[in-house]
C-alpha positions as CSV (number, residue, x, y, z in Angstrom):
1,M,126.1,90.8,123.4
2,A,124.1,88.6,121.3
3,K,125.9,86.4,118.5
4,R,125.0,87.0,114.9
5,G,121.9,85.0,114.0
6,E,120.7,84.3,117.5
7,N,117.9,85.7,119.1
8,I,119.5,85.6,122.7
9,Y,120.0,89.0,124.4
10,K,120.9,90.3,127.9
11,R,117.9,92.0,129.5
12,K,118.1,95.3,131.6
13,D,117.3,93.3,134.8
14,G,120.5,91.2,134.1
15,R,119.1,87.9,133.0
16,W,119.5,86.7,129.5
17,E,116.4,86.0,127.2
18,A,116.5,83.5,124.4
19,R,113.6,83.6,121.9
20,A,112.6,80.9,119.2
21,I,109.7,80.4,117.0
22,K,107.6,77.7,118.0
23,G,104.9,77.8,115.4
24,Y,102.8,80.2,113.1
25,N,99.4,81.7,113.3
26,E,96.7,81.5,110.8
27,H,98.1,84.6,109.1
28,G,101.5,82.9,108.8
29,K,103.0,85.4,111.6
30,A,105.6,83.7,113.8
31,V,104.6,82.9,117.3
32,Y,107.7,82.8,119.8
33,A,108.6,81.1,122.8
34,Y,110.8,82.7,125.5
35,F,113.6,81.2,127.8
36,Y,115.3,83.0,130.8
37,G,118.5,82.4,132.3
38,R,121.1,84.0,134.6
39,T,123.7,83.3,132.0
40,Y,124.0,83.3,128.2
41,K,124.5,79.5,128.3
42,E,121.6,78.7,130.7
43,A,119.0,80.7,128.5
44,K,120.3,78.9,125.2
45,D,120.3,75.5,127.0
46,K,116.8,75.9,128.2
47,M,115.7,76.8,124.7
48,F,117.6,74.0,122.9
49,M,116.1,71.4,125.5
50,S,112.6,72.7,125.2
51,L,112.4,73.3,121.5
52,P,114.7,70.5,119.7
53,Y,113.7,72.0,116.3
54,V,115.7,74.9,116.6
55,D,118.8,73.1,115.9
56,G,117.8,72.8,112.2
57,S,115.0,70.1,112.5
58,P,111.7,70.9,110.7
59,M,110.0,73.6,112.5
60,P,106.3,73.0,113.7
61,T,103.3,75.2,112.2
62,L,99.9,76.0,113.3
63,Q,96.7,75.8,111.2
64,N,96.5,77.3,107.8
65,S,100.3,78.3,107.5
66,E,101.6,76.0,104.8
67,D,103.3,78.8,103.0
68,A,105.2,79.8,106.1
69,Q,106.2,76.1,106.4
70,E,107.6,76.2,103.0
71,N,109.8,79.3,103.6
72,A,110.8,80.0,107.0
73,I,112.7,83.3,106.0
74,F,111.0,86.4,107.6
75,F,110.5,89.8,106.2
76,G,112.4,91.2,108.9
77,E,115.6,89.2,108.1
78,L,115.1,90.2,104.3
79,L,114.8,94.1,105.2
80,D,118.0,93.6,107.3
81,K,119.8,92.1,104.3
82,W,118.3,94.8,101.9
83,L,119.5,97.5,104.2
84,E,123.1,96.0,104.4
85,C,123.1,96.0,100.6
86,S,121.7,99.6,100.2
87,K,124.5,100.9,102.6
88,L,127.0,100.2,99.9
89,R,125.1,101.9,96.9
90,V,123.2,104.9,98.3
91,K,124.0,108.2,99.6
92,E,124.4,108.2,103.5
93,S,121.4,110.4,103.7
94,S,119.2,108.0,101.7
95,Y,120.4,105.1,103.8
96,V,119.6,106.8,107.1
97,K,116.2,107.5,105.8
98,Y,115.7,104.0,104.7
99,H,116.9,102.7,108.1
100,N,114.4,104.9,109.9
101,L,111.6,103.9,107.8
102,V,112.3,100.1,108.1
103,N,113.0,100.0,111.8
104,K,110.4,102.4,113.1
105,H,107.5,101.5,110.9
106,I,107.8,98.3,108.7
107,K,109.7,95.7,111.0
108,P,107.5,96.4,114.0
109,S,104.5,95.6,111.9
110,L,105.6,93.3,109.1
111,G,109.0,91.9,110.4
112,D,107.7,88.7,111.8
113,F,105.8,87.7,108.7
114,A,106.9,84.9,106.6
115,L,107.8,86.1,103.1
116,P,105.0,84.3,101.3
117,N,102.6,86.2,103.7
118,I,103.8,89.5,102.5
119,N,101.0,90.0,99.9
120,S,98.6,92.5,98.9
121,T,96.2,92.0,101.6
122,T,98.9,92.2,104.2
123,V,100.4,95.2,102.9
124,N,97.0,97.2,102.5
125,R,96.1,96.4,106.1
126,F,99.5,97.9,107.1
127,V,98.8,100.9,104.9
128,V,95.4,101.4,106.6
129,D,97.0,101.3,110.1
130,K,99.7,103.8,109.0
131,L,97.2,106.5,107.5
132,S,94.8,105.9,110.4
133,D,94.5,108.4,113.5
134,K,94.7,106.5,116.6
135,D,92.9,107.0,120.0
136,G,90.9,110.1,118.2
137,I,94.3,111.8,117.8
138,A,95.2,112.8,114.2
139,N,98.7,111.2,114.4
140,G,98.8,109.1,111.1
141,L,101.2,109.4,108.6
142,S,101.2,111.3,105.5
143,V,100.4,109.9,102.3
144,K,103.9,110.9,100.9
145,T,105.4,108.9,104.2
146,V,103.2,105.8,103.4
147,K,104.2,105.9,99.8
148,D,107.8,105.9,100.8
149,L,107.2,103.0,102.9
150,I,105.6,101.1,100.1
151,S,108.6,101.9,97.8
152,V,110.9,100.5,100.4
153,I,108.8,97.2,100.9
154,K,108.6,96.6,97.1
155,S,112.4,97.4,96.7
156,A,113.1,94.8,99.4
157,L,111.0,92.2,97.6
158,R,112.7,92.8,94.4
159,F,115.9,92.4,96.3
160,G,114.6,88.9,97.7
161,K,113.7,87.7,94.2
162,D,116.9,88.8,92.8
163,E,118.7,86.9,95.7
164,G,116.5,83.8,95.1
165,L,114.7,84.1,98.3
166,I,111.3,84.3,96.7
167,S,110.1,83.4,93.3
168,D,107.9,86.2,92.7
169,F,105.7,89.0,94.4
170,N,102.7,91.0,93.3
171,I,101.8,93.8,95.6
172,N,98.9,96.0,94.6
173,V,98.1,98.7,97.2
174,T,95.4,101.4,97.1
175,L,96.5,104.8,98.4
176,P,94.4,107.9,98.9
177,K,95.3,110.9,96.6
178,D,97.3,113.6,98.1
179,K,95.2,116.7,98.8
180,P,95.7,119.3,96.1
181,N,97.1,122.6,97.3
182,N,94.3,125.0,96.7
183,M,95.5,128.1,94.7
184,R,93.8,131.3,95.0
185,V,93.7,133.6,91.9
186,L,94.0,137.3,92.7
187,S,90.9,139.5,91.6
188,T,91.3,142.3,89.3
189,D,91.2,144.9,92.1
190,E,93.9,143.0,93.9
191,Q,96.2,142.8,91.0
192,T,95.9,146.5,90.4
193,A,96.7,147.2,94.1
194,L,99.8,144.9,93.9
195,E,101.0,146.4,90.6
196,K,100.7,149.9,92.0
197,F,102.7,148.6,95.0
198,L,105.3,147.2,93.3
199,C,105.6,150.2,90.8
200,A,105.7,152.5,93.9
201,D,108.5,150.6,95.5
202,M,110.5,150.4,92.3
203,D,110.0,154.5,92.0
204,C,111.4,154.6,95.7
205,H,114.4,152.5,94.9
206,A,115.2,154.6,91.6
207,T,115.2,158.0,93.6
208,R,117.6,156.7,96.2
């Protein structure tokens, strides 16, 4: 089992896999290096020998990622902290809902982004992706579900601000409006027919 705070796991094929950040791409998203070994120690040793900065030294960054260099905390880490805190203050059903939204939708898309790179542009791209049909199949999420995702993202960022992990955030998201439910008003003839049916039904009950 992986130790808390370490990205070292035992694979299904029996080998151990260690994962460490070797830099960031132009969008501030983490780029990982992977190391394998027959034992936990072997994988960890390979990681430390190949990447000397994982022991706390400054991490290298790729081009155009100054923000990520200033703050190496990732959104996935913040989400985990937010979930842990939420578990103590919300109903179990609400926690289960948040947990599913975070782990099924938010972390796979945004978890590897450094906190300063969670901005309006990043989140709007996330929204478009979640609302989009894929491969010609209408399997995009509903507007209601995407609104819930945005609510979780903003709540986690507020938590990060309160904890001093980020100075501030400003997320402006454009969402399509929910389609209104079309209500049809009964015609005069339909209203008359309905009234007659209801009156006849009441008479039947009264004579029983």
